N, C-alpha and C positions, 0 to 999 in steps of 0.2 A: 693449655689450649682452651680458649674461651668459646670458640665457635661451636654452636650446637647444630647437629645435622638433622636428626629426625624429630622435627617439631612442627605441628600444624600451623604454627605461627608464621612460617615462611610462605604461606599461601599468597600468590600474587594478587588474589582478589581482595586482600586486605587493604591494598592501596585505594581501591574504589571506595571503601568504607570511609576513608579520611578525605574524600572529595579532592583527590590529588591526581594529577596527571603524571604517571610514573616516568614516562619518557622525557618529559620536559625537565623533571628534577634530575634525571640522570645526565641530561645534556648540561644542566647548570653545574653539576658537580664536576663534570669533565672540563668545562670551561674554567672553573675555579682552579682545578688542578693544573691545567695548561698554563695559566697565568703565573704559576709558581715555577715555571720552567721545570728543571729537574730537582728543585729544592723540595725536600719533604715538608709537608705541612706540619706546623706546630700543633700538637693536640692539646687544646685547653683542658685543664683539670678542674675538678670540683674542689670544694673546700676553700681555705684561705688563698691558695694559689690562683683560684679562679676569679678572685676579686679584682685582679688587674684588668679584666675584661669588662669592668663595670659599665663602661659607656655603651658597648654593644648590647649587654644584657639589660640595661636600664631601658633602652629604646624598645627592645623586643618585649620586655615586660609590660611596657605601656601599651603597645599594640595588642598584645595578648589579652590584657585586661579589658580592652574594648570588646573583644570577642567573648570573654568570660562572663560579662554581665548578663547579656541576653541568654546565653546557654545555661548558666547556673540558675537563673530565675526560672527558665522554662523547664529544666529538668526537675527542679523542686516542685513546681506546679504539677508536672506529669507524674511525680511520685506521690502526690496526695499530701505533700508536706507544705508548711508555710514557705513563701518565696525566699525569705531571709535565710532559710536553711541551706539553699544552694550557694549563696554568697559565703556563708560561714564555712562550708565545706572547702571551697576554693582557697579561702584565707588560711585555714588550718593546714591544707596540703602545702601551700607556699611557705609556711613557717617551719615545716618539718622536713620535707624532701631535700632541700638544699643542704641540710646539716647531716642527714643520714645517708645520702647518696643512693647508689644502686643503678642509676641511669645517668644520662648526660644531657639529653635534649628534650625530655618529656615534661610536659606541663600537666600537673595532676589536679584533680578536682572531681566533682560529681559527674557521672557519665549517663548519657541517654540510654545506653544499653541496660543499665541497672534500674531505670525508672519503673518498668513493668514489675520487676521483682519486688522493689520496695513498696509499690502501691499494693500489690497482692499481699505482702506481709502486713501492711497497715490494716487492710480490710479484714484479713483472716484473724489477726490478733484482737482487733477492736470490735469484731462482729458488727461492722457497719458504722461504729462510732469512730470517726476519723481522728478526733483529738486524743481519745484514749489509745487507739491503735498506734498513733504516731509515737507516743511516749513509750509504749511497749516495744515498738519497732526499733527505737533507739537502743534499747537494751539488747535486742537481737543483733543489731549491728556491732555493738561492743563485743558480744560473744564471738561473732564472726571474725572480728579483728584479732581476738585472742587466739582463735584457731589458726588464723593466717600466720601469726607470730610463731606458734608451735610448728607449723608445717615448714616454715622457712628455716627453723633451727635444725630440723631433721632432713634438710635438703630435698624437700618434696616438690619443688617447682618443676623438676624434670618429669613428674607424673603427668603433667598436662600434655606432654608429647604423645601419650598413648591414645588420646582422643583423635579419631580420624578427621582429616581436613573437611570432608563432606559433611560430617556431623557438626563441626564447628561452624561451617558456613551456613548450615541449616539453622543452627541456634541464632546466628546473627540475623538471618533473614526473618525468622519468626519474631525476633525482637523488633525488627523494622515494622512488621505488620501490626504488632501489639502497640507500638508507639503511634502509628497512624490511627488505629481504631480508638485508642484512649484519648487522642487529641481532638477527635471529631466534635465532642461537646463544646470545647473552647473555640473550635474553628467556626462553628455555625452559631455560637452564642446561646445555646440552650442545653440544660442539664439532661443527661440520660439517666434512666433508672438502672440499666444493666452495667456491670463492671467487667464481665468476661467478654472475650473477643466475639464469639458467635452471637451472644446476646446483644452486643452493641451493633453489630452488622444487621441483625434482624430488626432492631429498633430504629435504624437509620431512616427508612422511608417515612415513618410516622413523624419523626423529629424534624425532618426537612420541612414539613408543612407548617411547623410552628417556630422556625428558625428566626434569628434576629438578622434582618437584611443588612444593617449597618456593620455588624461584626463580620458577617460573611464577606462583605465588600472589602473591608480592611484585610482580612485574612487572605482572600484570594489575590489581591493586589500584591501583598508581601510575598506570597508563594510564587507568583508569576515572576517577580523581580529576582528572587533567589534562583529560580530555574534559569532565567535569562543570564544572570551573572555567572552561573556555573558553566556556561558554554564557552566563556573566555578562557583560553589555555595559557595565557601569559602569566608567569609567576609574579610579575610586578603588579598586575591588577589584583592579585589575591592578597597583596599586602594590605589593601583597604578591605577590611572585613565586610563581606556581604551582609552578615548578620547585623552589623552596626548600621548599615545603610537602611535596611528594612525597619529597624527600630525607630529611626528618626522619621521615616516615611509614615510608619504606623502612628507615632505620636502626633504628627501633623494632621493626619486624616482623622484621628480620634478627636482632636480639638475642633476641627472644622465641623465634623458630623455631630459632635456633642454626645460622647458615649456615657452611659451610666457608670458611676464610680465602681459599681460592683463588677464591671467588666474590665477593670484595670488592675494592675499589680498593686498590692497593698503591703507596705512595710511600716510598722508602727512608728509613731513620732519618737518615742523613746526606744531606740534600737535594742537596747539590752533587755527591755521588757518583753520582746518578742522571742527571746531564746527559751527553748524548752529543755527539759532534762529527762534522761531515761528513767522509766518507772521499774526499777529492779524489784521492788517489794511487790508490786502488783503482779509482775510476771512470775516470780517464784512462789507467791502465795496461792496462785490458781493452778492446781495440778492439771486441770483440763486443758491448759494451754501448752503444757510441756512438749507434747508430741508435735504440735504445730510449730513451736519454737525450734525444735531440733530440725524439722524440715526446712524452715526458713533460714536457719543458720547454715545448713548444708548447701542450700541453693545459692545464698549470697556468697558463700566462700567459693563454691565451684565456678559460678558464672563470673564473679569478680576476678578470680584468679586467671581463668582461661582468657577472658577479654583483655585483662591487663598485660599478661605475658605476650599475647598476640600483638598488642599495640607497641610495646617496647621493642619487639623484634622488627616490626615494620618501620618504626622510627629509626632504628639503628641502620637500616638499609639506606636511608636517605640522609644520614648524618654526613656532612661534607668532610668530617675528620675521621670517619670510619672507626668510631669507637664502639666497643661492645658493652652492653648493659649486663648487669649481674642479676639473673632472674630471682635467685633466692634472696639476695639483698633487697631487691625491689619488692618482693613478697613481704619481707620483714617490715619495710618502711610502710607499705600499704596497711599492714596489720596495726602498726603503731598509730598511723594516721586515722584509721577507722575507729580505734578506741578513743582517741582524743576528740575526733569529730563528733562522735555520738554523745560524749559527755557534755557537750555544749549545744546540742540540738542539731548537729550537722548530719549530712547523708553519707553514704558509702563513697569512698575515694578511690579512684583508679587513674592511671595515666590516660590522657585524652588525645585522640588522634588529630582532631581538627586544631586544637590549641597548640599541640606540639608542632604540627606542620607550619602553623602561622609563626611560631617562634623561630623555626629554621629559616623561613623565608624573610623574616624581619632581621636576621643577622645575629640571633642569640647564639651564645657559645657554651654556656654552662647552666647548671641548675639554679644559679642565682637569678636567672630570668624568672623562674618560678617564684622566688622570694619577692622580686620587684612587682610581679603581678599581684601578689597578695597585698603588698604595700599600697598599690593604687586602688585596689578593691576596698581597702579600709577607708581611703579618702572618699571614694564614691559613696560608700555606705553612710558616712556621717555628713558629707557636704553636698552630695547630689541626690539625696533621698527623694526630694520632691520631684526631680526629673524622672527618677526610676519609677515612681508611683504613677507617672503619666503613660507608662507603656501598656498598651492593650494586651489582654490575655490572648487575643486572636493572633497577634504578631508572634508571640512565643509558640503558639500552636503551629503556625506556618513554618517556623524555623525547625521545630522538632519533626514535623511531617516530612519536610524536605530531607532531613537526616534519615528518617525511617524509610523513605522511598529508596534512598541510596543503598540501604542495607538489603532490600528485597526486590530490587529492580528486575525486570524481565531478563536482562542480559545475564544476570546471575544464574537463572534457570537454564538459559541457553548455553552458558559456559559449562555447567554440570552435565548437560545432555551431550555436549561435544566431547567431553572427557570420557564418558561411558555411561551406559544405562545403569550399571550398578552404583555409580556415584550419584546419579540423579535419584535413584531409589532411596539411598541413604539420606540425601539432602531433603527430598520431599517428605519422607516418613518422619524425619526429625521435626520438620515444620508442623506437620499435621498433629503429631503427638504433643508437641509443645502447646499448640493452640487449644487442644482438647484438655490438657492437664496443666503442666507448668514447665518451666525451662529445665529443671532438674531431670524430670522423667523424660522429657523430649530428648535431651542430650544422651541420657543413658540408653534410651530405646534406639536411637540412631547408631550408637556405638555397638550395641548388641547385634543389630542388623548387619552392620559392617563386618563383625566377626563371623556371623553365619555365612554371608556371601563370600568372604575370603576363604573360609573353610571349604565351601562348596567348590570353588575354583581349584583349590589345592588338591582336594580329594579326587575331583574329576580328572585332573592332570595325572595323578598317580594311577587311577583306574585305567586310563588310556594306555599307560605304560605296561600295566599288568596284562591287559588284553593283547598288547603288541608282542609281549613275550610269551603269550599263550599260557598265562598263569590263571587259575580259577579265581574269579571275583566272588568268593563266597561271603556269607554274612560275617563269618569270623574275620576274614581278610578285610572286609569293609570296616568293621568295628576297630580292628587293629590300625587301619589307616587313619581313621578319625582320631583315635587316641594319640597315635604318634605325631600326626600333623598338628594337632592342638598343642602338644608339648613343644614342638619345634617352633610354632608361631610365637611362643613366649620365651624362647631360648635365644642365647647369643648366636647369631648366624656366622660369626667370624671364627674360623678354624685356627688361623695363625696370622701373625703379623711380624714384619721384620723391617729393619732400617739399614740401608746401605750407606754407611757414613761417607764413603768415598765419593759416591755420585749424588748423595743427598736425596735419595729416593726412599720413600716409606711405602711399603706394600701391605695392603690389607686383603687377605684372602677370605672370601665369603662363600659358604657352601650350605646355606639354608635359606628359608624364605625371609625376605626383607619386608617387614610390615610395621605398621604403627605400634603394634602390641609388643614388639621387642625393641622399641626405640631407645629405652633406657640403656640396654646393653650396648646398642650401637653408639650411643652418646659417650659411654665410657671408653669405647674404642677410639672415638674421635679425640677425646681428651688426651689419649696416649701419644698422639702424633707429636713428635718432637718439634720444638720451635725452629730447629735448624733445617728441617726438611724443605727442600727446594721443589720437590714434586711428590704428589700423593697418587698412588695407583690402587684403585679398587678392582680386584679381580674376582669376577663372578663365576664360580665353579659350576659343575653339572648338577649339584644339589640345590641350586637356587631355582625352586619351582615357580616362584612369582615374586614380583616387586610391586607393592600396591601403589595407588595414586599418591598417597601422602608421602611415601618414601621417594618416589620418582621426583615429585615436586621439590623435595628438599635436597636430593642429590644434585639436581640442576642448580638450585639456589646456592648450595654449598660450593659447587665448582665456581660459580660466578663470584661469590663473596671472597673466596680464597685468592682468586686472580686479582680482584680489585684491591683488597686490603693488604695482601702480603706478597703479591706477584708470584704466587705458588700455583703451578699447573696441576689440575686434577684430571686424571684419566679414568674412565669407566670401561675397563676391559671386559668384553663379553656382554656388555649391556645391550649393544645393538643386535646381538644374535637372538635376543628374546622377541617373542611375538607381541605386537601391540594389540590392545583391545579396541582401539579407535585410532583415528588419524591425528588426534591431539598429542602434542609432545609430552604432556603430563599424564597421559593415560597409564593404566596398569599394564605391566608387562608380565607375560606368562611364558614358561619354558616351552620349547619345541621338543616334544617327546622323542622325535626322530634323531636328535643330536645329543640326547642325554645319556649318561653312562649308567649301565646296569648296577654298578656298585653302589650308587647313591640310594638305591631302593631295596637293598637286600634285607633291610629290617622289616619291610612290608611283606 
């Protein structure tokens, strides 16, 4: 059973991150399915068998490559690395992913979400010297890749499911804010002194007074075009990459205005001479850097893993052939790619949402589209270098700022507020802590707050039952409740499961809290569902004190996915008897003490 149930990657907000209208793609999939009448769609395979789809993948690879150029260059610049590093990363990814597999429709390469992490790593390791820091950062990326390989071998991809959806969304929103802030210098054409978020924001008023009007004009026009084109909902219009349109607009405006070459992309005449190599010796010889390196490797590994696994699950949902990616295999391929990329001066590599979506809309069928993307990028790098060097940095800043805004748009805040105040608290606290420290501490803080809030809801529910049964709520009873409830939040909530072979019904009886922290146990239960099952019933017993937002979201997503991909009906028995914490369908559910059985709380 490949489907994963309790995973924050199923969050519907992820579709917004990829600039994708979810309903239109669903309609498109339905239309394609209807055209097949009742004939099952052939599911294209990776590897040698996938080569028979070379025409579709070649066209998709060509279109994706046109998106990859400005995105890869912009991400490299935002990361504080040479522009060529972004192209190298995309090429390495295209040469590795098709042969090692793991996913079906994802196009991999450098990601905007990792740019703030890489930039912070370069600054921290180089102590302000970007050239030195960049080479040391390459070594850190290599170590992060090794850690990813190890984690994939011990099947650790499932650990990402333990991070709550609100914290993941907060991390993505904070990445968006960091991208916007760190692109302000290129957007207005003047260098800032500060590198941290709050420092950049405080410095902005003074820098506006000395900005470059020419750069600002190009950047603003390109950003306006991107915003305008994003309003078109037709998937056919999205086949023409908006990023490519603004690149040519920017080049034309730059030539007319006459921009200083320092404000343009620069790729060396001899491409190979621009490749840097990791400085392992300098990193290992300086013990003062070891602690910083460990922190950087952990941050790169965690953020890289969470965002990558979120992306492949989101792309799986819009795959017309309903194929399932293998998270552990994808993590392994990412690790191998990061090691190889760092050895030739490339950046961190993860599956990209925008490029993967473009691949699907362009008719791509297998990972060979990724390979063809790399092939075209090689051609551009050696034959179209002069054209690439005409791209203004302000254009790339506009592209990245548009992506950043999508990640932290006000509607994300409104969405969290609609789900529940506790989700908004986790979301906002993750953002604030991330901006004040870094992405690793921000995500951990948001997860810790989520745990405390969930425990409060759980204990409060049990206390109301004790009072209802006129039992004394002493300090000893309270401490016992906290200890027992904490244990149950990390325990398997499934009491038993059985399959009726005659009717094809698989029943899963749950009698404990269903939260993100026991998601791995729930995933194992999901994997036990036999392939022959025609119906799956989740029965929520009296011991289910609460179902958190992450789990509710994924229960609904799992039901939809099973119906779409296997025509298997999923019933949530007892789910509607629980009390909602808001009007939103994805809100947390808590038990109604009046209908709970006393036997579920005898341990308290």
